[in-house]
ChimeraX commands (.cxc) that place a marker at each C-alpha (Angstrom):
marker #1 position 188.30,156.03,-168.05 radius 0.5
marker #1 position 186.33,153.45,-166.09 radius 0.5
marker #1 position 188.66,150.96,-164.39 radius 0.5
marker #1 position 186.23,148.10,-164.93 radius 0.5
marker #1 position 186.15,148.64,-168.71 radius 0.5
marker #1 position 189.93,148.81,-168.86 radius 0.5
marker #1 position 190.30,145.63,-166.78 radius 0.5
marker #1 position 187.82,143.81,-169.01 radius 0.5
marker #1 position 189.67,144.92,-172.16 radius 0.5
marker #1 position 193.03,143.83,-170.76 radius 0.5
marker #1 position 191.74,140.48,-169.51 radius 0.5
marker #1 position 190.04,139.73,-172.80 radius 0.5
marker #1 position 193.03,140.64,-174.97 radius 0.5
marker #1 position 196.05,139.85,-172.81 radius 0.5
marker #1 position 197.21,137.01,-175.09 radius 0.5
marker #1 position 197.73,139.55,-177.89 radius 0.5
marker #1 position 200.24,141.71,-175.96 radius 0.5
marker #1 position 203.66,141.13,-174.38 radius 0.5
marker #1 position 203.25,140.25,-170.69 radius 0.5
marker #1 position 205.85,142.77,-169.59 radius 0.5
marker #1 position 204.04,145.66,-171.32 radius 0.5
marker #1 position 200.49,145.04,-170.08 radius 0.5
marker #1 position 201.06,147.36,-167.10 radius 0.5
marker #1 position 201.96,150.24,-169.43 radius 0.5
marker #1 position 199.00,149.46,-171.67 radius 0.5
marker #1 position 196.63,149.47,-168.72 radius 0.5
marker #1 position 198.03,152.79,-167.51 radius 0.5
marker #1 position 197.61,154.42,-170.94 radius 0.5
marker #1 position 194.06,153.09,-171.24 radius 0.5
marker #1 position 193.20,154.55,-167.81 radius 0.5
marker #1 position 194.48,157.96,-168.97 radius 0.5
marker #1 position 192.63,157.83,-172.31 radius 0.5
marker #1 position 189.25,159.42,-172.89 radius 0.5
marker #1 position 186.18,157.53,-174.11 radius 0.5
marker #1 position 186.74,158.19,-177.82 radius 0.5
marker #1 position 190.34,156.92,-177.76 radius 0.5
marker #1 position 189.29,153.85,-175.80 radius 0.5
marker #1 position 186.59,153.09,-178.36 radius 0.5
marker #1 position 189.09,153.55,-181.18 radius 0.5
marker #1 position 191.62,151.29,-179.43 radius 0.5
marker #1 position 188.93,148.64,-179.00 radius 0.5
marker #1 position 188.34,148.53,-182.74 radius 0.5
marker #1 position 191.97,147.83,-183.68 radius 0.5
marker #1 position 192.41,144.48,-185.43 radius 0.5
marker #1 position 194.80,142.43,-183.32 radius 0.5
marker #1 position 196.95,139.71,-184.87 radius 0.5
marker #1 position 196.66,136.37,-183.11 radius 0.5
marker #1 position 200.18,135.13,-182.23 radius 0.5
marker #1 position 199.10,131.49,-182.41 radius 0.5
marker #1 position 197.72,131.93,-185.93 radius 0.5
marker #1 position 200.91,133.67,-187.01 radius 0.5
marker #1 position 202.94,130.78,-185.55 radius 0.5
marker #1 position 200.87,128.22,-187.47 radius 0.5
marker #1 position 201.34,130.22,-190.67 radius 0.5
marker #1 position 205.06,130.30,-189.98 radius 0.5
marker #1 position 205.19,126.54,-189.45 radius 0.5
marker #1 position 203.30,125.63,-192.61 radius 0.5
marker #1 position 203.93,128.55,-194.99 radius 0.5
marker #1 position 206.99,130.20,-193.46 radius 0.5
marker #1 position 209.22,129.33,-196.38 radius 0.5
marker #1 position 206.97,131.42,-198.59 radius 0.5
marker #1 position 207.15,134.45,-196.28 radius 0.5
marker #1 position 203.43,134.48,-195.47 radius 0.5
marker #1 position 204.13,135.08,-191.77 radius 0.5
marker #1 position 206.20,138.18,-192.55 radius 0.5
marker #1 position 203.54,139.54,-194.89 radius 0.5
marker #1 position 200.98,139.14,-192.10 radius 0.5
marker #1 position 203.24,141.15,-189.78 radius 0.5
marker #1 position 203.49,143.96,-192.39 radius 0.5
marker #1 position 207.17,143.21,-193.03 radius 0.5
marker #1 position 206.90,143.15,-196.81 radius 0.5
marker #1 position 210.63,143.31,-197.54 radius 0.5
marker #1 position 211.45,140.30,-195.40 radius 0.5
marker #1 position 208.42,138.48,-196.81 radius 0.5
marker #1 position 209.69,138.96,-200.35 radius 0.5
marker #1 position 213.19,137.89,-199.31 radius 0.5
marker #1 position 211.85,134.69,-197.75 radius 0.5
marker #1 position 209.66,134.05,-200.79 radius 0.5
marker #1 position 212.50,134.42,-203.28 radius 0.5
marker #1 position 215.13,132.52,-201.28 radius 0.5
marker #1 position 212.99,129.82,-199.67 radius 0.5
marker #1 position 213.41,131.33,-196.22 radius 0.5
marker #1 position 217.15,131.77,-196.83 radius 0.5
marker #1 position 217.39,128.03,-197.44 radius 0.5
marker #1 position 215.28,127.36,-194.36 radius 0.5
marker #1 position 217.48,129.18,-191.84 radius 0.5
marker #1 position 215.29,132.26,-191.49 radius 0.5
marker #1 position 212.19,130.07,-191.42 radius 0.5
marker #1 position 213.50,128.14,-188.42 radius 0.5
marker #1 position 214.47,131.37,-186.65 radius 0.5
marker #1 position 210.97,132.72,-187.24 radius 0.5
marker #1 position 209.38,129.67,-185.59 radius 0.5
marker #1 position 210.86,130.86,-182.31 radius 0.5
marker #1 position 210.43,134.63,-182.71 radius 0.5
marker #1 position 207.25,135.22,-184.68 radius 0.5
marker #1 position 204.88,135.17,-181.68 radius 0.5
marker #1 position 206.84,137.91,-179.92 radius 0.5
marker #1 position 206.84,139.97,-183.11 radius 0.5
marker #1 position 203.06,139.63,-183.42 radius 0.5
marker #1 position 202.55,140.71,-179.81 radius 0.5
marker #1 position 204.89,143.68,-180.25 radius 0.5
marker #1 position 203.04,144.70,-183.42 radius 0.5
marker #1 position 199.71,144.63,-181.57 radius 0.5
marker #1 position 201.15,146.66,-178.69 radius 0.5
marker #1 position 202.65,149.27,-181.02 radius 0.5
marker #1 position 199.37,149.62,-182.94 radius 0.5
marker #1 position 197.41,150.26,-179.74 radius 0.5
marker #1 position 199.99,152.68,-178.35 radius 0.5
marker #1 position 199.96,154.65,-181.60 radius 0.5
marker #1 position 196.27,155.34,-181.06 radius 0.5
marker #1 position 196.62,156.17,-177.39 radius 0.5
marker link #1:1,2 radius 0.2
marker link #1:2,3 radius 0.2
marker link #1:3,4 radius 0.2
marker link #1:4,5 radius 0.2
marker link #1:5,6 radius 0.2
marker link #1:6,7 radius 0.2
marker link #1:7,8 radius 0.2
marker link #1:8,9 radius 0.2
marker link #1:9,10 radius 0.2
marker link #1:10,11 radius 0.2
marker link #1:11,12 radius 0.2
marker link #1:12,13 radius 0.2
marker link #1:13,14 radius 0.2
marker link #1:14,15 radius 0.2
marker link #1:15,16 radius 0.2
marker link #1:16,17 radius 0.2
marker link #1:17,18 radius 0.2
marker link #1:18,19 radius 0.2
marker link #1:19,20 radius 0.2
marker link #1:20,21 radius 0.2
marker link #1:21,22 radius 0.2
marker link #1:22,23 radius 0.2
marker link #1:23,24 radius 0.2
marker link #1:24,25 radius 0.2
marker link #1:25,26 radius 0.2
marker link #1:26,27 radius 0.2
marker link #1:27,28 radius 0.2
marker link #1:28,29 radius 0.2
marker link #1:29,30 radius 0.2
marker link #1:30,31 radius 0.2
marker link #1:31,32 radius 0.2
marker link #1:32,33 radius 0.2
marker link #1:33,34 radius 0.2
marker link #1:34,35 radius 0.2
marker link #1:35,36 radius 0.2
marker link #1:36,37 radius 0.2
marker link #1:37,38 radius 0.2
marker link #1:38,39 radius 0.2
marker link #1:39,40 radius 0.2
marker link #1:40,41 radius 0.2
marker link #1:41,42 radius 0.2
marker link #1:42,43 radius 0.2
marker link #1:43,44 radius 0.2
marker link #1:44,45 radius 0.2
marker link #1:45,46 radius 0.2
marker link #1:46,47 radius 0.2
marker link #1:47,48 radius 0.2
marker link #1:48,49 radius 0.2
marker link #1:49,50 radius 0.2
marker link #1:50,51 radius 0.2
marker link #1:51,52 radius 0.2
marker link #1:52,53 radius 0.2
marker link #1:53,54 radius 0.2
marker link #1:54,55 radius 0.2
marker link #1:55,56 radius 0.2
marker link #1:56,57 radius 0.2
marker link #1:57,58 radius 0.2
marker link #1:58,59 radius 0.2
marker link #1:59,60 radius 0.2
marker link #1:60,61 radius 0.2
marker link #1:61,62 radius 0.2
marker link #1:62,63 radius 0.2
marker link #1:63,64 radius 0.2
marker link #1:64,65 radius 0.2
marker link #1:65,66 radius 0.2
marker link #1:66,67 radius 0.2
marker link #1:67,68 radius 0.2
marker link #1:68,69 radius 0.2
marker link #1:69,70 radius 0.2
marker link #1:70,71 radius 0.2
marker link #1:71,72 radius 0.2
marker link #1:72,73 radius 0.2
marker link #1:73,74 radius 0.2
marker link #1:74,75 radius 0.2
marker link #1:75,76 radius 0.2
marker link #1:76,77 radius 0.2
marker link #1:77,78 radius 0.2
marker link #1:78,79 radius 0.2
marker link #1:79,80 radius 0.2
marker link #1:80,81 radius 0.2
marker link #1:81,82 radius 0.2
marker link #1:82,83 radius 0.2
marker link #1:83,84 radius 0.2
marker link #1:84,85 radius 0.2
marker link #1:85,86 radius 0.2
marker link #1:86,87 radius 0.2
marker link #1:87,88 radius 0.2
marker link #1:88,89 radius 0.2
marker link #1:89,90 radius 0.2
marker link #1:90,91 radius 0.2
marker link #1:91,92 radius 0.2
marker link #1:92,93 radius 0.2
marker link #1:93,94 radius 0.2
marker link #1:94,95 radius 0.2
marker link #1:95,96 radius 0.2
marker link #1:96,97 radius 0.2
marker link #1:97,98 radius 0.2
marker link #1:98,99 radius 0.2
marker link #1:99,100 radius 0.2
marker link #1:100,101 radius 0.2
marker link #1:101,102 radius 0.2
marker link #1:102,103 radius 0.2
marker link #1:103,104 radius 0.2
marker link #1:104,105 radius 0.2
marker link #1:105,106 radius 0.2
marker link #1:106,107 radius 0.2
marker link #1:107,108 radius 0.2
marker link #1:108,109 radius 0.2
marker link #1:109,110 radius 0.2
marker link #1:110,111 radius 0.2
view
């Protein structure tokens, strides 16, 4: 794979991935062929900032967990009001990392 294309992809999308895993992502993209790179470029990435805003305003309803494809936890938060607000507060501090990990895992599944 062309190093310039990989660098451009990583620079454009680095806010969607954990900083400590960008090196591994870059290495896998360099090893990938053109079709896998094109497929990886089409993956819908979740914006961690948007997920955080959803968690701040609608976290008690579990919307942030539904967006992260954690349906069971979303239903639990919906039915219990975020476990009386405790799980909602915890999510304010952890939801961005979860979104970045989800994006990383989705890309690595393709590669």
